[in-house]
C-alpha positions as CSV (number, residue, x, y, z in Angstrom):
1,M,-68.0,-178.0,110.9
2,K,-64.4,-176.8,110.7
3,I,-62.8,-176.4,114.1
4,L,-59.5,-174.6,114.6
5,L,-57.6,-174.9,117.9
6,I,-55.0,-172.3,118.4
7,Y,-52.1,-171.8,120.9
8,P,-51.7,-168.0,120.7
9,Y,-48.5,-166.0,120.6
10,F,-47.1,-164.0,123.5
11,L,-47.1,-160.3,123.3
12,E,-44.3,-159.6,125.6
13,D,-40.9,-159.5,123.9
14,R,-39.1,-160.8,126.9
15,I,-40.9,-164.1,126.6
16,H,-39.6,-164.5,123.1
17,E,-36.1,-163.8,124.2
18,E,-35.9,-166.9,126.3
19,E,-36.6,-170.4,125.2
20,I,-39.7,-171.3,127.2
21,S,-41.7,-173.0,124.5
22,V,-43.6,-176.0,125.6
23,V,-45.9,-178.3,123.7
24,P,-49.5,-177.2,124.5
25,L,-50.7,-180.7,125.4
26,G,-54.2,-179.6,126.4
27,V,-55.0,-178.3,122.9
28,Y,-53.6,-181.5,121.4
29,Y,-55.6,-183.7,123.7
30,V,-58.8,-181.8,122.8
31,G,-57.9,-182.0,119.1
32,A,-57.3,-185.8,119.3
33,V,-60.7,-186.4,121.0
34,L,-62.4,-184.3,118.3
35,K,-60.7,-186.2,115.5
36,E,-61.6,-189.5,117.1
37,N,-65.2,-188.3,117.0
38,N,-64.9,-187.4,113.3
39,Y,-64.8,-183.6,113.6
40,D,-62.8,-181.6,111.1
41,V,-60.2,-180.1,113.4
42,E,-56.8,-178.5,112.9
43,I,-54.3,-177.3,115.5
44,L,-52.1,-174.2,115.1
45,N,-49.2,-173.7,117.5
46,W,-48.5,-170.0,117.1
47,H,-46.1,-169.7,120.0
48,N,-43.4,-168.5,117.6
49,V,-45.6,-166.2,115.6
50,N,-44.5,-162.6,115.9
51,K,-47.2,-160.2,117.3
52,A,-46.6,-158.0,114.2
53,S,-47.6,-160.9,111.9
54,H,-51.3,-159.9,111.6
55,D,-51.1,-160.5,107.8
56,I,-50.1,-164.1,108.3
57,I,-52.9,-164.6,110.9
58,K,-55.5,-163.0,108.6
59,E,-54.4,-165.1,105.6
60,T,-54.5,-168.3,107.6
61,L,-57.9,-167.6,109.1
62,I,-59.3,-166.7,105.6
63,D,-57.8,-169.8,104.1
64,K,-58.9,-172.2,106.9
65,K,-62.5,-170.8,107.1
66,P,-63.2,-172.1,110.6
67,D,-66.7,-172.3,112.1
68,V,-65.4,-172.6,115.6
69,I,-62.1,-171.4,117.1
70,G,-60.8,-172.6,120.5
71,F,-57.8,-171.3,122.3
72,S,-55.3,-172.7,124.8
73,I,-54.8,-169.7,127.0
74,M,-52.3,-169.1,129.8
75,H,-51.7,-165.8,131.6
76,A,-48.8,-164.9,129.3
77,N,-50.5,-165.5,126.0
78,R,-54.0,-164.2,126.8
79,W,-53.6,-160.9,124.9
80,G,-52.4,-162.8,121.8
81,G,-55.5,-164.9,122.0
82,I,-57.7,-161.8,122.4
83,E,-56.0,-160.2,119.3
84,I,-56.5,-163.4,117.2
85,A,-60.2,-163.6,118.3
86,R,-60.7,-160.0,117.3
87,I,-59.1,-160.6,113.9
88,A,-61.2,-163.7,113.4
89,K,-64.4,-161.8,114.2
90,Q,-63.5,-159.1,111.8
91,I,-63.1,-161.7,109.0
92,N,-66.2,-163.7,109.9
93,P,-68.5,-162.2,112.6
94,K,-70.4,-165.6,112.7
95,V,-67.4,-167.6,113.9
96,K,-67.8,-169.1,117.3
97,I,-65.0,-168.3,119.8
């Protein structure tokens, strides 16, 4: 089972204008526990991905072929997570979100 953990991008431009990036520790902790238990897991920190980069997102999801996608969501990046989930379901309707 291929698991992809994603820290989504922010849709609001004002958030990209300021340097507020932080390491999404939660998603890295979850990924570490999964790896320790022999799961095939990859973490994508897409904080700096531009909201217009749907082609990059699609190419990555097609290339990675995840069975399960988990997100690290905060208020400010929730819409980015929803967009990525929507794209993932278009590519593979069977993927678990």
